[in-house]
C-alpha positions in Angstrom: -50.3 217.9 -72.6 -53.6 216.7 -74.0 -57.1 215.8 -73.0 -57.7 212.1 -73.8 -61.3 211.2 -74.8 -62.6 207.7 -75.4 -65.8 207.9 -77.5 -68.0 204.8 -77.9 -64.8 202.7 -77.5 -65.0 198.9 -77.3 -62.6 196.1 -78.1 -62.7 192.4 -78.7 -59.9 190.1 -79.7 -62.3 188.2 -82.1 -61.1 188.8 -85.7 -64.7 188.8 -87.0 -66.8 190.3 -84.2 -70.5 189.4 -83.9 -73.3 189.4 -81.3 -71.7 186.5 -79.5 -68.2 188.0 -79.3 -66.6 188.5 -75.9 -65.4 192.1 -75.3 -62.3 192.8 -73.3 -63.4 196.5 -73.3 -67.1 197.0 -73.3 -68.4 200.2 -74.9 -67.4 203.2 -72.9 -67.2 207.0 -73.0 -64.6 208.5 -70.8 -62.4 211.6 -70.5 -59.1 212.3 -68.9 -58.6 216.1 -68.7 -55.5 218.0 -69.6 -52.8 217.9 -67.0 -54.6 215.5 -64.7 -53.1 212.7 -62.7 -55.3 209.6 -63.1 -55.2 206.0 -62.1 -56.8 203.1 -63.8 -57.4 200.6 -61.1 -58.7 197.0 -61.2 -57.8 193.3 -60.9 -55.8 191.3 -63.5 -57.8 190.6 -66.6 -60.2 193.5 -66.3 -58.9 195.2 -69.4 -56.6 197.9 -67.9 -53.6 197.2 -70.1 -55.7 196.7 -73.2 -57.2 200.1 -72.7 -53.8 201.7 -72.1 -52.4 200.0 -75.3 -55.3 201.3 -77.3 -54.6 204.9 -76.1 -50.9 204.6 -76.9 -51.6 203.1 -80.3 -50.0 199.7 -79.7 -53.5 198.3 -80.4 -56.4 199.4 -82.6 -59.9 199.3 -81.0 -62.6 197.2 -82.6 -65.0 200.2 -82.5 -65.1 203.8 -81.3 -62.6 206.7 -81.3 -59.6 207.9 -79.3 -59.3 211.6 -79.3 -56.3 213.7 -78.2 -58.0 217.1 -77.6 -60.2 217.2 -80.7 -58.0 215.1 -83.0 -58.9 211.5 -83.8 -55.8 209.4 -83.4 -57.0 205.9 -84.3 -54.9 205.8 -87.4 -51.8 207.4 -86.0 -48.8 205.2 -85.2 -47.6 205.2 -81.6 -44.5 207.3 -82.4 -46.8 210.0 -83.9 -49.0 210.3 -80.9 -46.3 212.0 -78.7 -47.1 209.5 -75.9 -44.5 208.1 -73.5 -45.4 204.7 -72.1 -43.6 203.1 -69.1 -44.1 199.3 -68.7 -43.9 196.9 -65.8 -40.4 196.0 -66.9 -38.0 198.8 -67.7 -37.4 199.4 -71.5 -33.8 200.6 -71.7 -30.6 199.7 -73.5 -28.4 197.7 -71.1 -25.2 198.4 -73.0 -25.7 202.1 -72.9 -24.9 204.4 -70.0 -27.7 206.1 -68.1 -26.8 209.4 -69.9 -27.0 207.7 -73.3 -30.3 206.1 -72.5 -31.8 209.4 -71.5 -30.3 211.2 -74.5 -31.4 208.6 -77.0 -35.0 209.9 -77.8 -33.6 213.4 -78.2 -30.8 212.3 -80.6 -33.4 210.5 -82.7 -35.3 213.8 -82.9 -32.1 215.6 -84.1 -32.1 217.9 -81.0 -29.0 220.1 -80.7 -26.2 218.6 -78.5 -26.3 221.5 -75.9 -30.1 221.1 -75.5 -29.7 217.3 -75.1 -27.2 217.8 -72.3 -29.4 220.4 -70.6 -32.5 218.2 -70.6 -30.6 215.0 -69.6 -29.0 216.7 -66.6 -32.2 218.3 -65.6 -34.2 215.0 -65.6 -31.4 213.1 -64.0 -31.4 215.6 -61.1 -35.2 215.3 -60.7 -35.0 211.5 -60.7 -31.9 211.4 -58.5 -29.9 209.7 -61.2 -27.0 212.2 -61.4 -24.6 210.0 -59.6 -25.1 207.1 -62.0 -25.2 209.0 -65.4 -21.9 207.3 -66.5 -22.9 203.8 -65.3 -24.0 201.1 -67.8 -27.7 200.4 -67.4 -27.0 196.7 -67.0 -25.4 197.5 -63.6 -28.3 199.5 -62.2 -30.7 198.3 -59.5 -34.3 197.6 -60.5 -35.6 200.9 -59.2 -32.9 202.8 -61.0 -33.7 201.1 -64.2 -37.3 202.0 -63.9 -36.4 205.6 -63.2 -34.3 205.7 -66.4 -37.3 204.3 -68.3 -39.5 207.1 -66.9 -36.8 209.6 -67.7 -36.7 208.7 -71.4 -40.3 210.0 -71.6 -39.7 213.1 -69.5 -36.7 214.4 -71.5 -39.0 215.1 -74.5 -40.6 218.5 -74.5 -43.3 217.3 -77.0 -44.7 214.6 -74.8 -48.5 215.0 -74.6 -49.1 212.3 -71.9 -47.3 209.6 -70.0 -49.0 206.2 -69.5 -47.7 204.0 -66.7 -48.5 200.2 -66.9 -47.9 198.9 -63.4 -44.5 200.5 -63.3 -43.6 199.5 -59.7 -44.3 195.7 -60.1 -40.5 194.8 -60.0 -39.6 197.4 -57.3 -38.8 196.3 -53.8 -41.7 197.2 -51.4 -39.5 199.5 -49.3 -38.7 201.6 -52.4 -42.2 201.8 -53.8 -43.3 204.6 -51.5 -40.3 206.7 -52.6 -41.0 206.2 -56.3 -44.7 207.0 -55.8 -43.8 210.2 -54.2 -41.4 211.0 -57.0 -44.0 210.4 -59.6 -46.4 212.8 -57.8 -43.6 215.4 -57.6 -42.9 215.0 -61.4 -46.6 215.5 -62.2 -46.8 218.7 -60.1 -43.6 220.0 -61.7 -44.4 219.2 -65.4 -48.2 219.3 -65.3 -48.3 216.5 -67.9 -51.5 214.3 -68.4 -50.6 211.1 -66.6 -52.6 207.8 -66.5 -51.3 205.1 -64.1 -52.5 201.5 -64.4 -52.3 199.4 -61.3 -54.1 196.7 -59.3 -52.9 198.2 -56.0 -55.4 200.6 -54.4 -52.6 202.3 -52.3 -50.6 203.1 -55.4 -53.7 204.5 -57.1 -54.8 206.7 -54.2 -51.3 208.1 -53.5 -50.6 208.9 -57.1 -53.9 210.0 -58.6 -56.3 212.9 -58.1 -59.1 210.8 -59.6 -59.3 207.0 -60.1 -61.2 205.0 -62.7 -62.1 201.6 -61.3 -62.4 198.9 -64.0 -64.3 195.7 -63.7 -65.1 193.1 -66.4 -64.1 195.6 -69.2 -66.0 198.5 -67.9 -65.2 201.6 -65.8 -67.7 201.2 -63.0 -66.8 204.3 -61.1 -64.6 207.4 -61.7 -63.9 209.6 -58.8 -61.6 210.7 -56.0 -60.2 208.2 -53.5 -62.7 209.6 -51.0 -65.7 209.1 -53.4 -64.7 205.4 -54.0 -64.4 204.8 -50.3 -67.5 206.6 -49.0 -69.9 206.1 -51.9 -68.9 203.1 -54.0 -71.0 203.1 -57.1 -70.8 199.4 -57.7 -70.5 196.4 -55.4 -67.1 195.6 -56.9 -65.8 199.0 -55.9 -67.0 198.4 -52.4 -65.4 195.0 -52.3 -62.1 196.0 -54.0 -61.5 199.3 -52.2 -60.7 199.2 -48.5 -59.0 196.7 -46.2 -61.0 194.8 -45.5 -63.6 195.6 -48.2 -67.2 196.5 -47.8 -69.6 194.1 -46.1 -72.2 193.1 -48.7 -75.3 191.1 -47.9 -78.0 189.8 -50.3 -81.4 190.8 -49.0 -85.1 190.5 -49.5 -87.6 193.4 -49.2 -89.8 193.7 -46.0 -92.4 196.3 -45.0 -89.8 198.4 -43.2 -86.7 197.7 -45.2 -84.8 194.5 -46.1 -83.9 191.3 -44.3 -81.5 188.3 -44.5 -81.7 185.2 -42.3 -84.6 186.8 -40.3 -82.4 189.8 -39.5 -84.2 193.0 -40.5 -82.4 196.2 -41.5 -84.7 199.2 -41.6 -84.4 201.5 -44.6 -85.6 205.0 -45.4 -88.8 205.7 -47.4 -86.8 206.6 -50.5 -85.0 203.3 -50.5 -88.2 201.3 -49.9 -89.9 203.0 -52.8 -87.0 202.1 -55.1 -87.1 198.5 -54.0 -90.9 198.4 -54.5 -90.5 199.6 -58.1 -87.8 197.2 -59.1 -88.4 193.8 -60.7 -85.0 192.6 -59.8 -84.3 190.1 -57.1 -80.6 191.1 -57.0 -80.7 193.4 -54.1 -77.8 194.0 -51.7 -77.0 196.3 -48.8 -73.4 197.2 -48.0 -71.6 198.9 -45.2 -67.9 199.4 -44.7 -66.2 197.8 -41.6 -65.2 201.3 -40.5 -68.8 202.4 -40.2 -70.3 199.4 -38.3 -71.1 200.5 -34.8 -70.0 197.9 -32.2 -71.5 198.0 -28.7 -70.2 195.9 -25.8 -73.6 196.1 -24.0 -77.1 195.6 -25.2 -78.3 198.8 -27.0 -81.8 199.7 -28.4 -82.1 198.7 -32.1 -78.7 197.0 -32.1 -78.4 193.6 -33.7 -77.0 190.6 -31.7 -74.0 189.0 -33.3 -71.4 186.5 -32.3 -67.7 187.4 -32.1 -65.8 184.8 -34.2 -62.3 186.3 -34.5 -60.3 189.3 -33.5 -57.3 190.4 -35.5 -55.1 192.9 -33.7 -53.2 195.1 -36.2 -51.6 197.4 -33.7 -53.3 200.8 -34.4 -56.7 199.1 -35.0 -58.5 195.7 -34.7 -60.6 193.8 -37.2 -63.6 191.9 -35.7 -65.1 189.0 -37.6 -68.7 188.7 -36.5 -71.5 186.3 -37.3 -74.9 187.8 -38.0 -77.4 185.1 -39.0 -75.3 183.1 -41.4 -73.5 186.2 -42.7 -69.9 187.2 -41.7 -69.6 190.9 -40.9 -66.3 192.7 -40.6 -66.0 195.6 -38.2 -63.0 197.9 -37.6 -62.3 199.1 -34.0 -59.8 201.8 -32.9 -57.0 200.5 -30.7 -58.4 202.0 -27.5 -62.0 200.7 -28.1 -63.1 197.8 -25.9 -63.5 194.5 -27.7 -66.7 192.6 -26.9 -66.3 188.9 -25.8 -68.5 186.2 -27.4 -71.5 188.5 -28.1 -71.4 191.9 -29.8 -74.3 194.3 -30.4 -73.9 196.1 -33.8 -75.8 198.7 -35.7 -75.6 200.1 -39.3 -75.8 203.9 -39.3 -78.3 204.9 -42.0 -76.0 207.4 -43.7 -73.3 204.7 -44.3 -75.7 201.9 -45.3 -75.6 201.6 -49.1 -78.4 199.9 -51.2 -77.5 198.2 -54.4 -79.8 196.9 -57.1 -78.2 194.8 -59.9 -74.8 195.6 -58.3 -75.2 199.4 -58.8 -75.7 201.9 -56.0 -79.2 203.3 -55.5 -79.2 207.1 -55.0 -82.2 208.8 -53.5 -82.8 212.3 -52.0 -80.9 213.0 -48.8 -84.1 213.8 -46.9 -86.3 211.0 -48.0 
């Protein structure tokens, strides 16, 4: 296993980059530590697969370095990096049996026949493929084919890291949870550095210890699933993580905080000082639906909103409220009373986030 370091890495598809070039990967410095389970999460087109292909050697970056431990690997071919990559669609040989597919990488490395058999049967057992070892790959189900594709990387003792590029895309929804659990089990058993690319926040949070969220070619936050939920560092993280995502409102400064549509939200002294010092007019506040307090009756300091819609999801309800011209989402527990027509809401200070130029403002806890 290796530590993967990206040093001043950037990439553009322009053949002759200049100041006007568009970069698929904007300059970044990032580290995936040895033996960690990481997810690279973001929407289509944000640069996830490009970054993964640079790490594996399928693409060369326009600038910067890729380091495996302390070794620069920019010039190394993919086969020399000891990286296994699992793609959206299984890469296997349909005319070979499952056993032959799993054994193929080891045969190419001239591994002894007894060792090949030992490794193949071990990995087949872990991936629950023992019963189909003699079956031709073309007759497998989609999830079995993807497990074979994963197994081709796991049979090798020299694999430094495994990169997964949306590996569950073709898998039936009812089987995805099983494969996610299997991947987690494999990581715990082999302790290999793993990077998992996905646009699905559930896949990312169930697989990874830490998640790198990508947006517009940048990693805008790197942290645990809890970090991303409770303290989103960028408005995109707030919007993208959670169901529904964070409520975000563009605001203007006032004497006691900020306001929108003549609705004033008081803020702490620390936040007010930051706002006073910024020249930007791109100021937003954000709060997750889970943290919006909803009162059925009039409450001191609560804001008056109109109930527009109630979505009953069984174990909880999502309220769509109108505050000024802004729609606010609030999440209620199943046993909580749902206000009719008018709801009184408040934004607890500890869960109200302030963003300037889309990034989270952090001030002292006691200000």
